KEMIVO-444991 format. One line per 3 residues: for each residue x, y, z of C-alpha. Coordinates in steps of 0.02 Angstrom, whole numbers, padded with zeros to 5 digits. Layout:
// KEMIVO-444991
X/Y/Z ~ ...
// end
This chain:
// KEMIVO-444991
00136/-00316/-00056 ~ 00177/-00441/00080 ~ 00238/-00310/00203
00078/-00208/00187 ~ -00026/-00365/00214 ~ 00078/-00409/00367
00052/-00234/00439 ~ -00135/-00246/00405 ~ -00152/-00415/00491
-00049/-00353/00639 ~ -00160/-00199/00652 ~ -00322/-00297/00644
-00262/-00430/00766 ~ -00186/-00303/00885 ~ -00021/-00398/00889
00148/-00324/00848 ~ 00241/-00487/00871 ~ 00128/-00639/00878
00166/-00782/00994 ~ 00224/-00948/00920 ~ 00050/-01017/00949
-00032/-00877/00847 ~ 00102/-00864/00714 ~ 00030/-01016/00623
-00140/-00930/00611 ~ -00071/-00762/00554 ~ 00043/-00827/00416
-00100/-00889/00302 ~ -00200/-00731/00339 ~ -00056/-00623/00277
-00041/-00730/00120 ~ -00228/-00719/00085 ~ -00235/-00530/00112
-00088/-00506/-00008 ~ -00169/-00621/-00137 ~ -00338/-00534/-00128
-00256/-00363/-00139 ~ -00162/-00415/-00297 ~ -00328/-00469/-00376
-00409/-00305/-00327 ~ -00271/-00201/-00403 ~ -00271/-00305/-00562
-00459/-00282/-00583 ~ -00464/-00093/-00559 ~ -00490/00012/-00714
-00469/00197/-00744 ~ -00498/00318/-00886 ~ -00367/00440/-00823
-00208/00460/-00923 ~ -00048/00404/-00838 ~ 00048/00541/-00750
00225/00587/-00799 ~ 00338/00602/-00646 ~ 00444/00739/-00723
00292/00845/-00769 ~ 00219/00824/-00595 ~ 00386/00868/-00515
00396/01027/-00619 ~ 00219/01075/-00566 ~ 00267/01051/-00383
00423/01158/-00406 ~ 00321/01296/-00489 ~ 00193/01294/-00347
00334/01303/-00219 ~ 00413/01452/-00307 ~ 00244/01541/-00316
00210/01505/-00134 ~ 00380/01533/-00054 ~ 00467/01644/-00182
// end
């Protein structure tokens, strides 16, 4: 989760590699974004049944065979 938060903060700030002066400001922002995202994901609910990777892979293979032969 931390890497995604870092990428998000870099994108929003427009900085790929922050200067030493700005690094202190970006570090807590990355931590807060990661923390908030964890809370968001924990609070989400769904009524959909979980997907089985093997079943989904078989469906993809069947579609590929139908499409490409």
